[in-house]
C-alpha atoms as an extended CHARMM CRD file, in Angstrom:
* protein
*
       135  EXT
         1         1  MET       CA              9.1750000000       -3.9880000000      -14.6010000000  PROA      1               0.0000000000
         2         2  SER       CA              8.8550000000       -5.0640000000      -11.1260000000  PROA      2               0.0000000000
         3         3  LEU       CA              5.6990000000       -3.6860000000       -9.5230000000  PROA      3               0.0000000000
         4         4  VAL       CA              7.1500000000       -3.9170000000       -6.2170000000  PROA      4               0.0000000000
         5         5  LYS       CA              8.5980000000       -0.8230000000       -5.2000000000  PROA      5               0.0000000000
         6         6  TRP       CA              9.8720000000       -0.2630000000       -1.2280000000  PROA      6               0.0000000000
         7         7  ILE       CA             10.6270000000        3.0050000000        0.3610000000  PROA      7               0.0000000000
         8         8  ASP       CA             13.1700000000        2.6130000000        3.2760000000  PROA      8               0.0000000000
         9         9  PHE       CA             12.0710000000        4.8100000000        6.0230000000  PROA      9               0.0000000000
        10        10  GLN       CA             14.7890000000        5.8600000000        8.9430000000  PROA      10              0.0000000000
        11        11  SER       CA             14.0980000000        4.5560000000       12.2110000000  PROA      11              0.0000000000
        12        12  LEU       CA             15.3620000000        7.0540000000       14.9160000000  PROA      12              0.0000000000
        13        13  GLY       CA             15.1620000000        6.1520000000       18.1920000000  PROA      13              0.0000000000
        14        14  ASP       CA             17.2280000000        5.0210000000       21.7510000000  PROA      14              0.0000000000
        15        15  GLU       CA             16.9170000000        3.1980000000       24.8950000000  PROA      15              0.0000000000
        16        16  ARG       CA             12.9480000000        4.6630000000       25.2470000000  PROA      16              0.0000000000
        17        17  GLY       CA             11.9280000000        3.2110000000       21.8550000000  PROA      17              0.0000000000
        18        18  SER       CA             11.5890000000        3.8820000000       17.9760000000  PROA      18              0.0000000000
        19        19  LEU       CA             10.4740000000        6.5240000000       15.8910000000  PROA      19              0.0000000000
        20        20  VAL       CA              9.7820000000        6.6760000000       12.1550000000  PROA      20              0.0000000000
        21        21  ALA       CA              9.0340000000        9.5260000000       10.2340000000  PROA      21              0.0000000000
        22        22  VAL       CA              7.2970000000        9.8880000000        6.9420000000  PROA      22              0.0000000000
        23        23  GLU       CA              8.5730000000       13.0860000000        4.7150000000  PROA      23              0.0000000000
        24        24  ILE       CA              7.4950000000       14.6940000000        1.3810000000  PROA      24              0.0000000000
        25        25  GLY       CA              9.9600000000       16.0270000000       -1.1870000000  PROA      25              0.0000000000
        26        26  MET       CA             13.0590000000       14.1920000000        0.2270000000  PROA      26              0.0000000000
        27        27  GLU       CA             15.1870000000       11.5800000000       -1.1390000000  PROA      27              0.0000000000
        28        28  LYS       CA             13.7730000000        8.1320000000       -0.2950000000  PROA      28              0.0000000000
        29        29  ALA       CA             10.6860000000        9.7410000000        0.7370000000  PROA      29              0.0000000000
        30        30  VAL       CA              6.7940000000        9.5440000000       -0.3530000000  PROA      30              0.0000000000
        31        31  PRO       CA              6.8210000000       10.2540000000       -3.8910000000  PROA      31              0.0000000000
        32        32  PHE       CA              3.9890000000       12.5630000000       -3.7360000000  PROA      32              0.0000000000
        33        33  ASP       CA              1.9210000000       14.9200000000       -1.8180000000  PROA      33              0.0000000000
        34        34  ILE       CA             -0.0960000000       13.1550000000        1.0800000000  PROA      34              0.0000000000
        35        35  LYS       CA             -4.0460000000       14.1280000000        0.8300000000  PROA      35              0.0000000000
        36        36  ARG       CA             -5.0770000000       11.4430000000        2.7450000000  PROA      36              0.0000000000
        37        37  VAL       CA             -4.0800000000        8.8590000000        5.8300000000  PROA      37              0.0000000000
        38        38  TYR       CA             -5.8890000000        5.8560000000        6.9150000000  PROA      38              0.0000000000
        39        39  TYR       CA             -5.2680000000        2.3730000000        8.5830000000  PROA      39              0.0000000000
        40        40  ILE       CA             -6.8480000000       -1.2070000000        8.4480000000  PROA      40              0.0000000000
        41        41  TYR       CA             -6.5700000000       -2.5470000000       11.7120000000  PROA      41              0.0000000000
        42        42  HSD       CA             -8.6990000000       -5.4640000000       13.5890000000  PROA      42              0.0000000000
        43        43  THR       CA             -9.0420000000       -7.4650000000       10.0750000000  PROA      43              0.0000000000
        44        44  GLU       CA            -10.5640000000      -11.0770000000       11.3270000000  PROA      44              0.0000000000
        45        45  GLN       CA             -8.4520000000      -14.2650000000       10.1400000000  PROA      45              0.0000000000
        46        46  GLY       CA             -8.8890000000      -15.4190000000        6.7470000000  PROA      46              0.0000000000
        47        47  VAL       CA            -10.3310000000      -12.0810000000        5.5020000000  PROA      47              0.0000000000
        48        48  SER       CA             -8.9680000000      -10.2990000000        2.4830000000  PROA      48              0.0000000000
        49        49  ARG       CA             -9.1590000000       -6.7530000000        1.7240000000  PROA      49              0.0000000000
        50        50  GLY       CA             -8.2330000000       -4.6160000000       -1.5040000000  PROA      50              0.0000000000
        51        51  TYR       CA             -9.8530000000       -6.2340000000       -4.6570000000  PROA      51              0.0000000000
        52        52  HSD       CA             -9.8020000000       -3.1890000000       -6.7490000000  PROA      52              0.0000000000
        53        53  ALA       CA             -7.1900000000       -0.6640000000       -8.6030000000  PROA      53              0.0000000000
        54        54  HSD       CA             -7.1390000000        3.1800000000       -8.8720000000  PROA      54              0.0000000000
        55        55  LYS       CA             -7.3860000000        4.9640000000      -11.8410000000  PROA      55              0.0000000000
        56        56  ASN       CA             -5.3830000000        7.6440000000      -10.8490000000  PROA      56              0.0000000000
        57        57  LEU       CA             -4.4440000000        7.6960000000       -6.8960000000  PROA      57              0.0000000000
        58        58  LYS       CA             -0.9660000000        6.5760000000       -5.8300000000  PROA      58              0.0000000000
        59        59  GLN       CA             -0.4720000000        4.9340000000       -2.1910000000  PROA      59              0.0000000000
        60        60  VAL       CA              2.1410000000        4.1000000000       -0.2550000000  PROA      60              0.0000000000
        61        61  ALA       CA              1.2790000000        1.1470000000        2.2490000000  PROA      61              0.0000000000
        62        62  ILE       CA              3.3420000000        0.4650000000        5.7410000000  PROA      62              0.0000000000
        63        63  CYS       CA              2.5240000000       -2.1630000000        8.1240000000  PROA      63              0.0000000000
        64        64  VAL       CA              3.5610000000       -0.4310000000       11.1110000000  PROA      64              0.0000000000
        65        65  THR       CA              2.7900000000       -3.4480000000       13.4130000000  PROA      65              0.0000000000
        66        66  GLY       CA              2.3440000000       -7.3820000000       12.3010000000  PROA      66              0.0000000000
        67        67  LYS       CA              2.2980000000       -8.6220000000        8.7640000000  PROA      67              0.0000000000
        68        68  CYS       CA             -0.0290000000       -8.9600000000        5.7580000000  PROA      68              0.0000000000
        69        69  ARG       CA              0.6540000000      -10.1350000000        2.3620000000  PROA      69              0.0000000000
        70        70  LEU       CA              0.2740000000       -7.8370000000       -0.6580000000  PROA      70              0.0000000000
        71        71  VAL       CA             -0.7450000000       -9.1320000000       -4.4060000000  PROA      71              0.0000000000
        72        72  LEU       CA             -0.0810000000       -6.3440000000       -7.1590000000  PROA      72              0.0000000000
        73        73  ASP       CA             -1.1330000000       -6.8220000000      -10.5990000000  PROA      73              0.0000000000
        74        74  ASP       CA             -1.0310000000       -4.5850000000      -13.5590000000  PROA      74              0.0000000000
        75        75  GLY       CA             -2.7180000000       -6.7170000000      -15.8120000000  PROA      75              0.0000000000
        76        76  THR       CA              0.4170000000       -8.4600000000      -17.3000000000  PROA      76              0.0000000000
        77        77  ASN       CA              2.7950000000       -8.7450000000      -14.2000000000  PROA      77              0.0000000000
        78        78  ARG       CA              1.1940000000       -9.9200000000      -10.6320000000  PROA      78              0.0000000000
        79        79  GLU       CA              3.6080000000      -10.1450000000       -7.8210000000  PROA      79              0.0000000000
        80        80  GLU       CA              3.5580000000      -10.6210000000       -4.1860000000  PROA      80              0.0000000000
        81        81  VAL       CA              5.0890000000       -9.5260000000       -0.8690000000  PROA      81              0.0000000000
        82        82  TRP       CA              5.4000000000       -9.0890000000        2.4410000000  PROA      82              0.0000000000
        83        83  LEU       CA              4.5230000000       -6.3280000000        4.6980000000  PROA      83              0.0000000000
        84        84  ASP       CA              6.1840000000       -6.9450000000        7.8460000000  PROA      84              0.0000000000
        85        85  CYS       CA              8.0890000000       -4.1490000000        8.7670000000  PROA      85              0.0000000000
        86        86  PRO       CA              7.4930000000       -0.7040000000       10.3500000000  PROA      86              0.0000000000
        87        87  THR       CA             10.4920000000        1.1850000000        8.1970000000  PROA      87              0.0000000000
        88        88  LYS       CA              9.1940000000        0.0320000000        4.7380000000  PROA      88              0.0000000000
        89        89  GLY       CA              6.8820000000        1.2490000000        2.6810000000  PROA      89              0.0000000000
        90        90  MET       CA              5.3120000000       -0.1190000000       -0.8210000000  PROA      90              0.0000000000
        91        91  VAL       CA              4.7050000000        2.3150000000       -3.2650000000  PROA      91              0.0000000000
        92        92  ILE       CA              1.4990000000        1.3330000000       -4.9450000000  PROA      92              0.0000000000
        93        93  GLU       CA              1.1960000000        3.2620000000       -8.4550000000  PROA      93              0.0000000000
        94        94  ASP       CA             -2.2110000000        4.2760000000      -10.2390000000  PROA      94              0.0000000000
        95        95  MET       CA             -3.7820000000        1.0880000000      -12.0910000000  PROA      95              0.0000000000
        96        96  VAL       CA             -2.3730000000       -1.2930000000      -10.2180000000  PROA      96              0.0000000000
        97        97  TRP       CA             -4.7250000000       -4.0710000000       -8.9360000000  PROA      97              0.0000000000
        98        98  ARG       CA             -4.0360000000       -4.6480000000       -5.2770000000  PROA      98              0.0000000000
        99        99  GLU       CA             -5.1940000000       -7.5460000000       -2.8370000000  PROA      99              0.0000000000
       100       100  MET       CA             -3.9510000000       -7.6780000000        0.8080000000  PROA      100             0.0000000000
       101       101  HSD       CA             -4.1230000000      -11.1840000000        2.4570000000  PROA      101             0.0000000000
       102       102  ASP       CA             -3.1610000000      -13.4920000000        5.4220000000  PROA      102             0.0000000000
       103       103  PHE       CA             -3.3040000000      -10.3260000000        8.2300000000  PROA      103             0.0000000000
       104       104  SER       CA             -1.9410000000      -11.4360000000       11.1640000000  PROA      104             0.0000000000
       105       105  LYS       CA             -3.9280000000      -10.8700000000       14.4580000000  PROA      105             0.0000000000
       106       106  ASN       CA             -2.1180000000       -7.4810000000       15.3620000000  PROA      106             0.0000000000
       107       107  CYS       CA             -1.6790000000       -6.0330000000       11.8310000000  PROA      107             0.0000000000
       108       108  VAL       CA             -2.2030000000       -2.1560000000       11.5910000000  PROA      108             0.0000000000
       109       109  LEU       CA             -1.7150000000       -1.1860000000        7.8830000000  PROA      109             0.0000000000
       110       110  LEU       CA             -1.1070000000        2.2850000000        7.5810000000  PROA      110             0.0000000000
       111       111  VAL       CA             -1.9530000000        4.0040000000        3.9880000000  PROA      111             0.0000000000
       112       112  LEU       CA             -0.7600000000        7.3450000000        2.4510000000  PROA      112             0.0000000000
       113       113  ALA       CA             -2.7650000000        8.4640000000       -0.4920000000  PROA      113             0.0000000000
       114       114  SER       CA             -1.8530000000       11.1070000000       -3.4700000000  PROA      114             0.0000000000
       115       115  GLU       CA             -5.6980000000       12.1960000000       -3.2160000000  PROA      115             0.0000000000
       116       116  HSD       CA             -8.6740000000       12.2240000000       -1.3020000000  PROA      116             0.0000000000
       117       117  TYR       CA            -11.3470000000        9.6370000000       -1.5560000000  PROA      117             0.0000000000
       118       118  ASP       CA            -13.3840000000        9.6800000000       -4.9580000000  PROA      118             0.0000000000
       119       119  GLU       CA            -15.4780000000        6.4660000000       -5.5590000000  PROA      119             0.0000000000
       120       120  SER       CA            -15.4150000000        7.3540000000       -9.3370000000  PROA      120             0.0000000000
       121       121  ASP       CA            -11.5560000000        6.3040000000       -8.8550000000  PROA      121             0.0000000000
       122       122  TYR       CA            -12.2790000000        3.0010000000       -8.1080000000  PROA      122             0.0000000000
       123       123  ILE       CA            -11.9860000000       -0.2250000000      -10.2660000000  PROA      123             0.0000000000
       124       124  ARG       CA            -13.8050000000       -2.8080000000       -8.5700000000  PROA      124             0.0000000000
       125       125  ASP       CA            -14.5040000000       -5.4380000000      -10.9860000000  PROA      125             0.0000000000
       126       126  TYR       CA            -11.0970000000       -7.2710000000      -12.1690000000  PROA      126             0.0000000000
       127       127  ASP       CA            -12.3040000000       -7.9930000000      -15.7110000000  PROA      127             0.0000000000
       128       128  ASP       CA            -13.2490000000       -4.4070000000      -16.3410000000  PROA      128             0.0000000000
       129       129  PHE       CA             -9.6510000000       -3.5260000000      -14.7750000000  PROA      129             0.0000000000
       130       130  LEU       CA             -7.7060000000       -5.6660000000      -17.3730000000  PROA      130             0.0000000000
       131       131  ARG       CA             -9.7330000000       -4.1750000000      -20.1080000000  PROA      131             0.0000000000
       132       132  GLN       CA             -8.5120000000       -0.6590000000      -19.0790000000  PROA      132             0.0000000000
       133       133  ALA       CA             -4.8100000000       -1.8670000000      -18.4870000000  PROA      133             0.0000000000
       134       134  ILE       CA             -4.5940000000       -3.0010000000      -21.4890000000  PROA      134             0.0000000000
       135       135  GLN       CA             -5.6700000000        0.0840000000      -23.3700000000  PROA      135             0.0000000000
């Protein structure tokens, strides 16, 4: 089973520019109610982020500008993709280890989350993650 699950967002626009609307409850939309939105930007060259999983939280990651490489790992399968298109979102399920690498200078990574921030939902040690993922 592939860990890579894309959502295609419709790009609207005209000669003035483009617009992407993110909606819930529609086909090919965000598959959960959004309770938190954040974005990562100005990540220095050579810096990687993530290195954690969530017990319950689900996310959609959208690279609104620039690009970065996303690694997803469920304890059995490990896949990587490039996030480099503002009209494509990557669904990241719960109990999936994630790492973000190779941020371009102008990268802005927008993340839509199914839950509010909760430190107790994080698994920050990979060996601990593997133990929990295999159960």
